[in-house]
C-alpha positions as CSV (number, residue, x, y, z in Angstrom):
1,M,-68.6,-47.3,77.9
2,A,-69.8,-50.1,75.5
3,L,-67.1,-49.1,73.0
4,D,-64.4,-49.2,75.7
5,Q,-65.5,-52.7,76.7
6,A,-65.5,-53.9,73.0
7,L,-62.1,-52.4,72.2
8,A,-60.4,-54.0,75.2
9,S,-60.1,-57.3,73.2
10,V,-58.8,-55.6,70.0
11,E,-55.0,-55.7,69.8
12,S,-54.4,-53.6,66.7
13,G,-54.4,-49.9,67.2
14,Q,-55.4,-49.4,63.6
15,D,-58.4,-51.8,64.1
16,R,-59.4,-50.0,67.2
17,A,-59.4,-46.6,65.4
18,F,-61.4,-48.1,62.5
19,I,-64.0,-49.6,64.8
20,Q,-64.4,-46.3,66.7
21,A,-64.7,-44.4,63.5
22,L,-67.5,-46.7,62.4
23,C,-69.4,-46.5,65.7
24,Y,-69.1,-42.7,66.0
25,G,-69.8,-42.2,62.3
26,V,-73.0,-44.2,62.2
27,C,-74.3,-42.4,65.3
28,R,-73.3,-39.0,63.8
29,H,-75.1,-39.6,60.5
30,Y,-77.8,-42.0,61.8
31,H,-80.8,-40.1,60.7
32,Y,-79.4,-39.8,57.2
33,L,-78.3,-43.4,57.0
34,D,-81.6,-44.7,58.4
35,F,-83.6,-42.7,55.8
36,I,-81.5,-44.2,53.0
37,L,-81.8,-47.7,54.4
38,N,-85.6,-47.4,54.6
39,Q,-85.7,-46.2,50.9
40,L,-83.9,-49.4,50.0
41,L,-86.1,-51.8,52.0
42,A,-89.5,-53.1,51.0
43,K,-90.3,-53.4,54.8
44,P,-88.4,-52.4,57.9
45,L,-85.6,-54.7,59.2
46,K,-86.7,-56.0,62.6
47,E,-83.4,-57.6,63.6
48,M,-81.3,-54.8,65.0
49,D,-77.9,-56.4,64.5
50,V,-78.6,-56.9,60.7
51,K,-79.9,-53.3,60.5
52,V,-76.8,-51.9,62.1
53,L,-74.6,-53.9,59.7
54,A,-76.5,-52.4,56.8
55,L,-76.0,-48.9,58.3
56,I,-72.2,-49.6,58.8
57,G,-72.0,-50.6,55.1
58,L,-73.8,-47.5,53.9
59,Y,-71.6,-45.3,56.2
60,Q,-68.5,-46.7,54.7
61,L,-69.7,-46.2,51.1
62,R,-71.0,-42.6,51.7
63,F,-68.5,-41.1,54.2
64,M,-65.3,-43.2,54.4
65,R,-62.4,-43.7,52.0
66,V,-62.8,-47.5,52.2
67,K,-62.6,-49.1,48.8
68,T,-66.1,-49.9,47.5
69,H,-65.5,-53.6,46.9
70,A,-64.0,-53.9,50.4
71,A,-66.8,-52.1,52.1
72,V,-69.4,-54.3,50.4
73,S,-67.6,-57.7,50.7
74,E,-66.6,-57.2,54.4
75,T,-70.0,-56.1,55.4
76,V,-71.6,-59.1,53.7
77,H,-69.0,-61.3,55.3
78,A,-70.0,-60.0,58.7
79,T,-73.4,-61.6,58.3
80,R,-71.9,-65.1,58.3
81,K,-73.7,-66.1,61.5
82,K,-77.0,-65.2,59.8
83,P,-76.8,-66.7,56.3
84,W,-80.3,-65.4,55.3
85,A,-79.0,-61.8,55.6
86,K,-76.0,-62.3,53.2
87,G,-78.0,-61.7,50.0
88,L,-80.1,-58.9,51.6
89,I,-77.0,-56.9,52.7
90,N,-75.3,-57.5,49.3
91,A,-78.4,-56.3,47.4
92,L,-78.9,-53.3,49.6
93,L,-75.4,-52.0,49.2
94,R,-75.2,-52.6,45.5
95,T,-78.6,-50.9,45.0
96,Y,-77.3,-47.9,46.9
97,L,-74.3,-47.6,44.7
98,R,-76.4,-47.7,41.6
99,D,-79.1,-45.2,42.9
100,Q,-76.9,-43.1,45.1
101,E,-77.5,-39.8,43.4
102,T,-81.3,-40.2,43.4
103,L,-81.4,-41.3,47.0
104,E,-79.3,-38.3,48.2
105,Q,-81.5,-35.9,46.3
106,A,-84.5,-37.3,48.2
107,A,-82.7,-37.0,51.5
108,K,-81.9,-33.3,50.9
109,Q,-85.7,-32.5,51.0
110,I,-86.2,-33.5,54.6
111,P,-84.5,-31.3,57.3
112,P,-84.1,-34.0,60.0
113,V,-82.5,-36.3,57.4
114,V,-80.1,-33.8,55.7
115,N,-79.1,-32.3,59.1
116,S,-79.1,-35.8,60.7
117,H,-80.8,-34.5,63.9
118,P,-84.1,-35.4,65.5
119,D,-86.8,-33.0,64.5
120,W,-87.5,-31.8,68.0
121,L,-83.9,-30.8,68.5
122,I,-83.8,-28.9,65.2
123,Q,-86.9,-27.0,66.3
124,H,-85.3,-26.1,69.7
125,I,-82.1,-24.9,68.1
126,Q,-83.9,-22.9,65.5
127,R,-86.1,-21.2,68.1
128,D,-83.1,-20.3,70.4
129,W,-80.6,-19.5,67.6
130,P,-82.4,-18.7,64.4
131,E,-79.4,-17.0,62.8
132,Q,-76.9,-19.6,64.0
133,A,-79.0,-22.8,63.7
134,K,-77.4,-23.9,60.4
135,Q,-73.9,-23.5,61.9
136,I,-74.8,-25.4,65.0
137,L,-76.4,-28.3,63.1
138,T,-73.4,-28.5,60.7
139,E,-70.8,-28.3,63.4
140,N,-72.6,-31.0,65.4
141,N,-71.8,-33.4,62.5
142,Q,-68.1,-32.6,62.3
143,Q,-65.3,-34.4,64.0
144,P,-64.0,-32.2,66.8
145,P,-60.4,-31.2,67.3
146,M,-58.3,-32.8,70.0
147,V,-57.3,-30.2,72.6
148,L,-54.7,-30.5,75.3
149,R,-54.6,-28.8,78.7
150,V,-51.0,-28.2,79.7
151,N,-50.3,-28.5,83.4
152,L,-48.9,-25.1,83.9
153,A,-47.9,-26.0,87.5
154,K,-45.3,-28.4,85.9
155,I,-44.3,-27.0,82.5
156,S,-45.0,-23.9,80.4
157,R,-47.2,-24.2,77.3
158,E,-44.3,-23.1,75.1
159,Q,-42.0,-25.8,76.5
160,Y,-44.6,-28.5,76.0
161,L,-45.3,-27.2,72.4
162,L,-41.6,-27.7,71.7
163,Q,-41.8,-31.3,73.0
164,L,-44.7,-31.9,70.6
165,N,-42.9,-30.4,67.7
166,S,-39.9,-32.6,68.4
167,L,-42.2,-35.6,67.8
168,D,-43.7,-34.1,64.7
169,I,-47.0,-33.5,66.5
170,T,-48.4,-30.2,65.2
171,A,-50.4,-28.0,67.5
172,V,-51.2,-24.3,68.0
173,A,-51.7,-22.3,71.1
174,V,-55.2,-21.0,71.8
175,D,-54.6,-17.3,72.4
176,F,-57.5,-16.7,74.8
177,C,-56.9,-19.7,77.0
178,P,-53.4,-19.9,78.5
179,S,-53.4,-23.7,79.0
180,A,-54.9,-24.9,75.7
181,L,-53.1,-26.4,72.7
182,M,-55.2,-27.5,69.7
183,L,-53.7,-30.4,67.8
184,D,-53.7,-30.5,64.0
185,K,-54.6,-34.2,64.1
186,P,-55.7,-36.4,67.0
187,V,-53.1,-38.8,68.4
188,P,-53.4,-41.6,71.0
189,V,-52.6,-40.2,74.5
190,E,-49.7,-42.8,74.7
191,Q,-47.9,-40.7,72.1
192,L,-48.2,-37.5,74.1
193,P,-44.9,-36.5,75.9
194,D,-45.1,-37.4,79.6
195,F,-48.9,-37.8,79.5
196,F,-48.7,-40.5,82.3
197,E,-46.4,-38.2,84.3
198,G,-49.2,-35.6,84.4
199,L,-47.8,-32.9,82.2
200,V,-50.9,-32.7,80.0
201,S,-54.5,-33.7,79.8
202,V,-57.1,-34.0,77.1
203,Q,-59.9,-31.3,77.5
204,D,-61.7,-29.1,75.1
205,T,-60.9,-25.4,75.3
206,A,-64.4,-24.4,76.4
207,A,-64.2,-26.6,79.5
208,Q,-60.7,-25.2,80.2
209,L,-62.3,-21.7,80.7
210,A,-64.0,-22.7,83.9
211,A,-61.0,-22.6,86.2
212,G,-60.1,-19.0,85.1
213,L,-63.7,-17.8,85.6
214,L,-63.7,-18.9,89.3
215,G,-61.5,-16.0,90.4
216,L,-58.8,-18.1,92.1
217,D,-56.1,-15.5,92.1
218,T,-56.5,-15.0,95.8
219,G,-56.5,-18.7,96.2
220,L,-54.6,-18.9,99.5
221,G,-57.2,-20.0,102.0
222,L,-60.1,-20.3,99.6
223,R,-62.5,-23.2,100.1
224,V,-63.8,-24.5,96.7
225,L,-66.7,-26.9,96.0
226,D,-66.9,-28.7,92.6
227,V,-70.4,-30.0,92.2
228,C,-71.2,-32.8,89.7
229,A,-67.4,-33.1,89.3
230,A,-66.9,-36.3,87.3
231,P,-64.9,-37.1,85.3
232,G,-62.7,-34.6,87.0
233,G,-61.1,-32.5,84.3
234,K,-62.3,-29.2,85.8
235,T,-61.4,-30.4,89.3
236,A,-57.8,-31.1,88.2
237,H,-57.6,-27.8,86.3
238,I,-58.6,-25.9,89.5
239,L,-55.8,-27.5,91.4
240,E,-53.3,-26.9,88.6
241,T,-54.4,-23.3,88.4
242,Q,-54.3,-22.6,92.2
243,P,-52.4,-25.1,94.3
244,H,-52.7,-23.1,97.5
245,L,-56.4,-23.6,98.2
246,S,-57.5,-24.2,101.8
247,A,-59.7,-27.1,100.5
248,L,-61.2,-28.5,97.3
249,V,-64.2,-30.7,97.7
250,A,-65.5,-32.6,94.7
251,V,-68.9,-34.2,94.7
252,D,-70.6,-36.6,92.3
253,I,-73.5,-38.9,92.6
254,D,-72.0,-41.8,90.6
255,T,-69.5,-44.0,92.3
256,A,-68.0,-45.3,89.1
257,R,-67.6,-41.9,87.6
258,M,-66.0,-40.7,90.9
259,Q,-63.4,-43.3,90.4
260,R,-62.5,-41.6,87.2
261,V,-61.9,-38.4,89.1
262,R,-59.7,-40.3,91.5
263,D,-57.7,-41.8,88.6
264,N,-57.3,-38.4,86.9
265,L,-56.0,-36.8,90.1
266,Q,-53.7,-39.7,90.8
267,R,-52.1,-39.4,87.3
268,L,-51.6,-35.7,87.8
269,Q,-50.3,-36.1,91.4
270,L,-53.1,-33.9,92.8
271,S,-55.3,-34.4,95.8
272,A,-58.8,-33.3,96.8
273,T,-61.6,-34.4,99.1
274,L,-63.8,-36.7,96.9
275,L,-67.3,-37.4,98.1
276,V,-70.0,-39.6,96.5
277,G,-73.3,-37.9,97.2
278,D,-76.4,-36.2,95.7
279,A,-75.6,-32.6,95.0
280,A,-79.3,-31.8,95.6
281,K,-79.0,-33.2,99.2
282,P,-75.9,-31.5,100.6
283,L,-76.9,-32.2,104.2
284,D,-75.9,-35.8,103.5
285,W,-72.3,-35.0,102.8
286,W,-71.5,-31.3,103.7
287,D,-69.4,-30.6,106.8
288,G,-71.1,-27.3,107.6
289,Q,-68.2,-25.0,106.5
290,L,-69.1,-22.4,103.8
291,F,-67.3,-22.3,100.5
292,D,-65.8,-19.2,98.9
293,R,-66.2,-20.6,95.3
294,I,-68.6,-23.2,93.9
295,L,-68.4,-24.6,90.4
296,L,-71.7,-26.1,89.4
297,D,-71.2,-28.0,86.1
298,A,-74.9,-28.8,86.0
299,P,-76.4,-32.0,84.5
300,C,-77.8,-30.9,81.1
301,S,-78.9,-32.1,77.7
302,A,-75.2,-32.0,76.5
303,T,-76.4,-30.5,73.2
304,G,-73.2,-28.5,73.0
305,V,-71.0,-31.6,72.8
306,I,-72.9,-33.6,70.3
307,R,-69.9,-33.7,68.0
308,R,-67.9,-35.5,70.7
309,H,-70.9,-37.7,71.8
310,P,-73.1,-38.2,68.7
311,D,-75.1,-40.8,70.5
312,I,-76.8,-37.9,72.3
313,K,-78.9,-37.4,69.1
314,L,-80.2,-40.9,69.5
315,L,-80.6,-41.1,73.2
316,R,-81.9,-37.7,74.2
317,R,-85.7,-37.1,74.1
318,A,-87.7,-33.8,73.9
319,E,-89.3,-34.4,77.3
320,D,-85.8,-34.7,78.9
321,I,-85.2,-31.0,78.8
322,A,-88.0,-30.0,81.2
323,Q,-86.8,-32.8,83.6
324,L,-83.2,-31.5,83.4
325,Q,-84.4,-28.0,84.1
326,I,-86.0,-29.2,87.3
327,L,-82.8,-31.1,88.3
328,Q,-80.6,-28.1,87.6
329,K,-82.9,-25.8,89.7
330,S,-82.9,-28.3,92.6
331,I,-79.1,-28.5,92.7
332,L,-78.7,-24.7,92.3
333,E,-81.1,-24.1,95.1
334,A,-79.5,-26.8,97.3
335,V,-75.8,-25.6,97.0
336,W,-76.5,-21.8,97.1
337,P,-76.7,-21.8,101.0
338,L,-73.2,-23.4,101.0
339,L,-71.7,-20.3,99.4
340,A,-70.2,-17.7,101.8
341,P,-71.4,-14.1,101.5
342,G,-69.0,-12.4,99.1
343,G,-68.5,-15.7,97.4
344,L,-68.9,-16.7,93.7
345,L,-70.8,-19.5,92.1
346,L,-70.0,-20.4,88.5
347,Y,-73.0,-22.0,86.7
348,A,-71.9,-24.0,83.7
349,T,-73.5,-26.3,81.2
350,C,-72.4,-28.0,78.0
351,S,-75.8,-27.1,76.4
352,V,-76.9,-24.6,73.7
353,L,-80.5,-24.5,74.9
354,K,-81.6,-21.3,76.6
355,Q,-84.0,-23.2,78.9
356,E,-81.0,-24.7,80.6
357,N,-78.9,-21.6,80.5
358,E,-80.1,-18.0,80.5
359,Q,-83.7,-18.9,81.5
360,Q,-82.4,-20.9,84.4
361,V,-80.2,-18.1,85.7
362,L,-83.0,-15.5,85.2
363,A,-85.4,-17.6,87.3
364,F,-82.8,-18.1,90.1
365,L,-82.0,-14.3,90.2
366,A,-85.8,-13.6,90.5
367,A,-86.1,-15.9,93.5
368,H,-82.9,-14.8,95.4
369,S,-82.4,-11.2,96.4
370,D,-78.9,-12.0,97.7
371,A,-77.8,-13.1,94.2
372,F,-76.4,-10.9,91.5
373,I,-74.7,-11.4,88.1
374,E,-71.0,-10.8,88.2
375,L,-70.1,-9.7,84.7
376,F,-66.9,-10.9,83.0
377,S,-65.3,-10.2,79.7
378,G,-63.6,-12.5,77.3
379,D,-62.3,-12.9,73.7
380,W,-64.6,-15.9,73.2
381,G,-68.2,-16.8,73.0
382,R,-71.3,-14.6,72.7
383,V,-72.4,-12.1,75.3
384,G,-75.8,-12.9,76.8
385,T,-77.9,-11.1,79.3
386,Y,-76.6,-13.2,82.2
387,G,-73.4,-14.9,80.9
388,R,-71.6,-16.0,77.8
389,Q,-72.6,-18.7,75.4
390,I,-70.2,-20.7,73.2
391,L,-71.8,-22.4,70.2
392,P,-70.3,-25.6,68.7
393,G,-67.4,-24.6,66.4
394,D,-66.9,-21.1,67.8
395,Q,-63.2,-20.7,67.7
396,G,-62.9,-24.5,67.5
397,M,-64.7,-25.1,70.8
398,D,-67.5,-27.2,72.0
399,G,-70.8,-25.6,73.0
400,F,-70.8,-24.3,76.6
401,Y,-72.5,-21.7,78.8
402,Y,-71.1,-19.8,81.7
403,A,-72.7,-17.4,84.2
404,R,-71.1,-16.1,87.4
405,L,-73.4,-15.6,90.4
406,G,-72.1,-13.4,93.2
407,K,-73.6,-13.5,96.7
408,R,-74.2,-10.3,98.5
409,R,-72.4,-9.7,101.8
């Protein structure tokens, strides 16, 4: 949100892209860059704006194709409001260039630095995924692909692919997800054919799998609840997949985020009942009619989408996980009575941590005799005891977890 506000006053598209690359890049490699900076300093920098400038300079020198002299001179120039910092930044960056090899060798000896993740998160990932931990940490530091969700209610994927090709935008169809197209290179949405007319949306393949797992084929007359719905990508995809629902109710606790759901549906010319409310307190917003399908995209650590939101590595804390577990459980317990017998609840997170996924589902099943796991197959992800887990980078996807809970009649 901070970046959106800052970019609003930047006219040049090229400048906006460069600023975004700097911001995401420094967050993505923060632990590495911070270590290098501390090696170059006699004492820590207390002024955060000067520290961030130093990190931006180091990021350009280490990870971008900016010419060395330009990276140094422009970063130094950016200190003009604080003349005392000019010589410091200049010396730091030039010392880095001189001692780069030695500094990088030192960084490689420290796991949180070389992996650019907080130590607690590395430990969690290694505990849950000992064989895949290196892959997860590596993928988290990559730039993710841009994936489109074609609105199949309006156009076929093949037809839209032809439109992209006519504009020299290269994309490939994802074979296991009928609506997904993965672009060879990201492009601004303004360049996508008929984006504002609702022919296509931007959504990772992993998130696009949700609608297909809800079992909407018999959609005529189905009542569907989308809990924690913002920003509305899955809400819209449900409506695109099955336009003949009896009702789709989308709930989110955040008014501003619910506006994003409203905006997304308006662009796609779709409609649903949108409610601002606490998912853990359905009596405040529920009309008393049971639902045939519930999608619970539970609040989570978001450790599966770090490559898209690298600030997660800076903002998330180890103690957050237990608190999120409690919140997930409270929402799951609260919405389960809203599901009709014979109905289906799809539990989803964008986490790779088993505390939030398999262990959460196991605990719920142990406490609810009317709940059972409804197995499903797929040419994606990894089969778990109670669902399927996608790890970051698996078939180009973000990290995601899905489990289907059926309710006995």
